[in-house]
Backbone and ligand atoms as CSV (ligand in chain L), in Angstrom:
chain,resi,resn,atom,element,x,y,z
A,1,MET,N,N,-3.185,-7.887,-16.227
A,1,MET,CA,C,-2.651,-9.198,-16.571
A,1,MET,C,C,-3.670,-10.281,-16.254
A,2,GLU,N,N,-4.410,-10.096,-15.165
A,2,GLU,CA,C,-5.416,-11.079,-14.791
A,2,GLU,C,C,-6.509,-11.155,-15.853
A,3,VAL,N,N,-6.953,-10.013,-16.329
A,3,VAL,CA,C,-7.995,-9.968,-17.358
A,3,VAL,C,C,-7.505,-10.623,-18.648
A,4,LEU,N,N,-6.235,-10.429,-18.947
A,4,LEU,CA,C,-5.666,-11.004,-20.153
A,4,LEU,C,C,-5.364,-12.491,-20.008
A,5,GLY,N,N,-5.497,-13.022,-18.797
A,5,GLY,CA,C,-5.225,-14.431,-18.557
A,5,GLY,C,C,-3.746,-14.750,-18.577
A,6,ARG,N,N,-2.925,-13.758,-18.324
A,6,ARG,CA,C,-1.476,-13.960,-18.352
A,6,ARG,C,C,-0.938,-14.220,-16.960
A,7,ARG,N,N,0.042,-15.085,-16.901
A,7,ARG,CA,C,0.726,-15.346,-15.649
A,7,ARG,C,C,1.646,-14.166,-15.383
A,8,GLY,N,N,1.641,-13.694,-14.191
A,8,GLY,CA,C,2.491,-12.558,-13.898
A,8,GLY,C,C,2.404,-12.171,-12.451
A,9,ILE,N,N,1.719,-11.110,-12.165
A,9,ILE,CA,C,1.596,-10.640,-10.797
A,9,ILE,C,C,0.592,-11.529,-10.069
A,10,PRO,N,N,0.974,-12.131,-8.950
A,10,PRO,CA,C,0.047,-12.978,-8.202
A,10,PRO,C,C,-1.147,-12.181,-7.681
A,11,VAL,N,N,-2.276,-12.836,-7.546
A,11,VAL,CA,C,-3.496,-12.188,-7.059
A,11,VAL,C,C,-3.984,-12.921,-5.825
A,12,GLY,N,N,-4.319,-12.172,-4.809
A,12,GLY,CA,C,-4.848,-12.752,-3.575
A,12,GLY,C,C,-6.132,-12.066,-3.182
A,13,CYS,N,N,-6.052,-11.285,-2.125
A,13,CYS,CA,C,-7.246,-10.662,-1.540
A,13,CYS,C,C,-7.818,-9.508,-2.369
A,14,ARG,N,N,-6.998,-8.904,-3.182
A,14,ARG,CA,C,-7.366,-7.739,-4.011
A,14,ARG,C,C,-7.738,-6.515,-3.174
A,15,GLY,N,N,-7.365,-6.527,-1.915
A,15,GLY,CA,C,-7.754,-5.422,-1.057
A,15,GLY,C,C,-6.604,-4.771,-0.299
A,16,GLY,N,N,-5.377,-5.127,-0.619
A,16,GLY,CA,C,-4.237,-4.506,0.038
A,16,GLY,C,C,-3.897,-5.114,1.379
A,17,GLY,N,N,-4.301,-6.345,1.636
A,17,GLY,CA,C,-4.072,-6.929,2.953
A,17,GLY,C,C,-3.173,-8.145,3.003
A,18,CYS,N,N,-3.093,-8.917,1.914
A,18,CYS,CA,C,-2.342,-10.178,2.004
A,18,CYS,C,C,-0.884,-10.050,1.561
A,19,GLY,N,N,-0.598,-9.137,0.681
A,19,GLY,CA,C,0.780,-8.871,0.271
A,19,GLY,C,C,1.331,-9.720,-0.853
A,20,VAL,N,N,0.561,-10.656,-1.402
A,20,VAL,CA,C,1.126,-11.511,-2.455
A,20,VAL,C,C,1.389,-10.761,-3.751
A,21,CYS,N,N,0.754,-9.617,-3.929
A,21,CYS,CA,C,0.916,-8.876,-5.190
A,21,CYS,C,C,1.973,-7.780,-5.080
A,22,LYS,N,N,2.872,-7.895,-4.126
A,22,LYS,CA,C,3.882,-6.858,-3.905
A,22,LYS,C,C,4.817,-6.749,-5.102
A,23,VAL,N,N,4.967,-5.541,-5.600
A,23,VAL,CA,C,5.823,-5.293,-6.760
A,23,VAL,C,C,6.681,-4.065,-6.513
A,24,HIS,N,N,7.745,-3.972,-7.298
A,24,HIS,CA,C,8.599,-2.779,-7.274
A,24,HIS,C,C,8.423,-2.092,-8.616
A,25,ILE,N,N,7.812,-0.932,-8.615
A,25,ILE,CA,C,7.645,-0.166,-9.846
A,25,ILE,C,C,8.914,0.637,-10.059
A,26,THR,N,N,9.617,0.288,-11.132
A,26,THR,CA,C,10.929,0.881,-11.384
A,26,THR,C,C,10.880,2.058,-12.351
A,27,ALA,N,N,9.780,2.191,-13.076
A,27,ALA,CA,C,9.639,3.320,-14.001
A,27,ALA,C,C,8.165,3.558,-14.279
A,28,GLY,N,N,7.816,4.809,-14.490
A,28,GLY,CA,C,6.441,5.148,-14.851
A,28,GLY,C,C,5.692,5.788,-13.704
A,29,GLU,N,N,4.610,6.446,-14.074
A,29,GLU,CA,C,3.768,7.150,-13.099
A,29,GLU,C,C,2.643,6.242,-12.624
A,30,TYR,N,N,2.315,6.350,-11.350
A,30,TYR,CA,C,1.213,5.559,-10.804
A,30,TYR,C,C,0.665,6.260,-9.574
A,31,GLU,N,N,-0.555,5.877,-9.197
A,31,GLU,CA,C,-1.165,6.361,-7.955
A,31,GLU,C,C,-1.264,5.178,-7.005
A,32,ALA,N,N,-0.739,5.335,-5.800
A,32,ALA,CA,C,-0.830,4.272,-4.799
A,32,ALA,C,C,-1.917,4.626,-3.795
A,33,ARG,N,N,-2.873,3.733,-3.644
A,33,ARG,CA,C,-3.936,3.951,-2.656
A,33,ARG,C,C,-3.593,3.235,-1.358
A,34,LYS,N,N,-4.416,3.424,-0.362
A,34,LYS,CA,C,-4.161,2.902,0.978
A,34,LYS,C,C,-3.895,1.391,0.945
A,35,MET,N,N,-2.812,0.989,1.626
A,35,MET,CA,C,-2.459,-0.424,1.714
A,35,MET,C,C,-1.875,-0.728,3.085
A,36,SER,N,N,-1.882,-1.993,3.446
A,36,SER,CA,C,-1.454,-2.414,4.773
A,36,SER,C,C,0.015,-2.103,5.023
A,37,LYS,N,N,0.296,-1.448,6.142
A,37,LYS,CA,C,1.682,-1.153,6.533
A,37,LYS,C,C,2.427,-2.435,6.900
A,38,SER,N,N,1.686,-3.490,7.221
A,38,SER,CA,C,2.356,-4.751,7.528
A,38,SER,C,C,2.891,-5.406,6.255
A,39,CYS,N,N,2.401,-4.974,5.114
A,39,CYS,CA,C,2.877,-5.504,3.827
A,39,CYS,C,C,3.886,-4.582,3.175
A,40,VAL,N,N,3.674,-3.273,3.284
A,40,VAL,CA,C,4.558,-2.294,2.642
A,40,VAL,C,C,4.856,-1.183,3.646
A,41,SER,N,N,6.121,-1.047,4.005
A,41,SER,CA,C,6.513,-0.002,4.951
A,41,SER,C,C,6.566,1.350,4.245
A,42,ASP,N,N,6.639,2.409,5.011
A,42,ASP,CA,C,6.757,3.748,4.428
A,42,ASP,C,C,8.033,3.864,3.593
A,43,GLU,N,N,9.111,3.222,4.059
A,43,GLU,CA,C,10.377,3.264,3.322
A,43,GLU,C,C,10.237,2.563,1.971
A,44,GLU,N,N,9.566,1.408,1.978
A,44,GLU,CA,C,9.357,0.683,0.719
A,44,GLU,C,C,8.488,1.503,-0.230
A,45,LEU,N,N,7.441,2.096,0.323
A,45,LEU,CA,C,6.539,2.919,-0.494
A,45,LEU,C,C,7.317,4.051,-1.171
A,46,ALA,N,N,8.223,4.656,-0.432
A,46,ALA,CA,C,9.028,5.751,-0.982
A,46,ALA,C,C,9.952,5.271,-2.097
A,47,GLN,N,N,10.281,3.970,-2.089
A,47,GLN,CA,C,11.165,3.397,-3.116
A,47,GLN,C,C,10.397,2.883,-4.327
A,48,GLY,N,N,9.065,2.958,-4.282
A,48,GLY,CA,C,8.267,2.463,-5.407
A,48,GLY,C,C,7.781,1.050,-5.217
A,49,ILE,N,N,7.934,0.506,-4.008
A,49,ILE,CA,C,7.433,-0.835,-3.722
A,49,ILE,C,C,6.000,-0.688,-3.235
A,50,VAL,N,N,5.085,-1.346,-3.934
A,50,VAL,CA,C,3.655,-1.199,-3.654
A,50,VAL,C,C,2.947,-2.539,-3.814
A,51,LEU,N,N,1.696,-2.561,-3.432
A,51,LEU,CA,C,0.844,-3.713,-3.713
A,51,LEU,C,C,0.125,-3.424,-5.028
A,52,ALA,N,N,0.280,-4.320,-5.978
A,52,ALA,CA,C,-0.265,-4.074,-7.320
A,52,ALA,C,C,-1.773,-3.840,-7.284
A,53,CYS,N,N,-2.461,-4.479,-6.345
A,53,CYS,CA,C,-3.918,-4.303,-6.289
A,53,CYS,C,C,-4.311,-2.926,-5.766
A,54,ARG,N,N,-3.357,-2.174,-5.250
A,54,ARG,CA,C,-3.636,-0.834,-4.725
A,54,ARG,C,C,-2.853,0.246,-5.472
A,55,ALA,N,N,-2.267,-0.106,-6.593
A,55,ALA,CA,C,-1.509,0.850,-7.402
A,55,ALA,C,C,-2.148,0.939,-8.781
A,56,PHE,N,N,-2.320,2.149,-9.253
A,56,PHE,CA,C,-3.015,2.376,-10.512
A,56,PHE,C,C,-2.102,3.148,-11.454
A,57,PRO,N,N,-1.613,2.462,-12.509
A,57,PRO,CA,C,-0.704,3.109,-13.454
A,57,PRO,C,C,-1.367,4.285,-14.156
A,58,ARG,N,N,-0.605,5.303,-14.426
A,58,ARG,CA,C,-1.073,6.471,-15.182
A,58,ARG,C,C,-0.493,6.457,-16.594
A,59,GLY,N,N,0.068,5.354,-16.972
A,59,GLY,CA,C,0.679,5.170,-18.283
A,59,GLY,C,C,1.464,3.867,-18.217
A,60,GLU,N,N,2.441,3.723,-19.081
A,60,GLU,CA,C,3.266,2.520,-19.048
A,60,GLU,C,C,4.135,2.521,-17.805
A,61,VAL,N,N,4.252,1.362,-17.178
A,61,VAL,CA,C,5.145,1.218,-16.033
A,61,VAL,C,C,6.002,-0.028,-16.234
A,62,SER,N,N,7.148,-0.035,-15.612
A,62,SER,CA,C,8.005,-1.219,-15.549
A,62,SER,C,C,8.047,-1.650,-14.101
A,63,LEU,N,N,7.986,-2.953,-13.877
A,63,LEU,CA,C,7.979,-3.435,-12.498
A,63,LEU,C,C,8.566,-4.828,-12.395
A,64,THR,N,N,8.900,-5.199,-11.162
A,64,THR,CA,C,9.325,-6.558,-10.856
A,64,THR,C,C,8.497,-7.055,-9.688
A,65,VAL,N,N,8.217,-8.343,-9.671
A,65,VAL,CA,C,7.490,-8.951,-8.561
A,65,VAL,C,C,8.467,-9.149,-7.409
A,66,VAL,N,N,8.105,-8.709,-6.218
A,66,VAL,CA,C,8.993,-8.859,-5.065
A,66,VAL,C,C,8.283,-9.510,-3.875
A,67,GLY,N,N,7.036,-9.860,-4.042
A,67,GLY,CA,C,6.250,-10.383,-2.932
A,67,GLY,C,C,6.497,-11.850,-2.641
A,68,LYS,N,N,5.621,-12.413,-1.842
A,68,LYS,CA,C,5.753,-13.780,-1.363
A,68,LYS,C,C,5.787,-14.800,-2.499
A,69,MET,N,N,5.193,-14.485,-3.637
A,69,MET,CA,C,5.066,-15.438,-4.727
A,69,MET,C,C,6.151,-15.295,-5.786
A,70,VAL,N,N,7.164,-14.501,-5.519
A,70,VAL,CA,C,8.171,-14.238,-6.545
A,70,VAL,C,C,8.803,-15.514,-7.086
A,71,LYS,N,N,9.072,-16.505,-6.250
A,71,LYS,CA,C,9.697,-17.740,-6.726
A,71,LYS,C,C,8.767,-18.496,-7.660
A,72,THR,N,N,7.481,-18.482,-7.372
A,72,THR,CA,C,6.506,-19.165,-8.218
A,72,THR,C,C,6.375,-18.464,-9.562
A,73,VAL,N,N,6.288,-17.165,-9.521
A,73,VAL,CA,C,6.092,-16.382,-10.735
A,73,VAL,C,C,7.310,-16.428,-11.631
A,74,CYS,N,N,8.478,-16.383,-11.027
A,74,CYS,CA,C,9.713,-16.235,-11.800
A,74,CYS,C,C,10.444,-17.552,-12.022
A,75,ALA,N,N,9.929,-18.673,-11.592
A,75,ALA,CA,C,10.628,-19.951,-11.744
A,75,ALA,C,C,10.909,-20.255,-13.204
A,76,GLY,N,N,12.176,-20.492,-13.505
A,76,GLY,CA,C,12.556,-20.899,-14.839
A,76,GLY,C,C,12.607,-19.816,-15.881
A,77,ALA,N,N,12.314,-18.608,-15.520
A,77,ALA,CA,C,12.326,-17.528,-16.508
A,77,ALA,C,C,13.039,-16.330,-15.921
A,78,PRO,N,N,13.656,-15.547,-16.783
A,78,PRO,CA,C,14.269,-14.332,-16.273
A,78,PRO,C,C,13.213,-13.435,-15.661
A,79,CYS,N,N,13.426,-12.991,-14.478
A,79,CYS,CA,C,12.432,-12.173,-13.799
A,79,CYS,C,C,12.990,-10.766,-13.615
A,80,GLY,N,N,12.085,-9.836,-13.590
A,80,GLY,CA,C,12.481,-8.466,-13.367
A,80,GLY,C,C,12.608,-7.677,-14.656
A,81,SER,N,N,12.287,-8.308,-15.772
A,81,SER,CA,C,12.367,-7.587,-17.040
A,81,SER,C,C,11.040,-6.951,-17.395
A,82,ASP,N,N,10.059,-7.022,-16.658
A,82,ASP,CA,C,8.726,-6.478,-16.615
A,82,ASP,C,C,7.775,-7.554,-16.612
L,1,FES,S1,S,-3.919,-9.166,-3.686
L,1,FES,FE1,FE,-3.752,-9.145,-1.512
L,1,FES,S2,S,-2.602,-7.361,-1.155
L,1,FES,FE2,FE,-2.896,-7.330,-3.299
């Protein structure tokens, strides 16, 4: 989304440390790489909640923004529809 210049998933440190890109992947395959436990707990990880900068889709995925910036990203628009 960043490359496409689209507003969507917030971008911060890009290294799995700040947590602004926290999303809930509700469908689709992905690989999650190492990320800060202070941002995503093991329970959240098991539910598909990840940091977008540390998750790599293996095809189409559906997700919702759940991180610190959710109000900014979703203001005035239906959120959670991908
Ligand atoms: S951009 Fe900071 S954790 Fe993803």
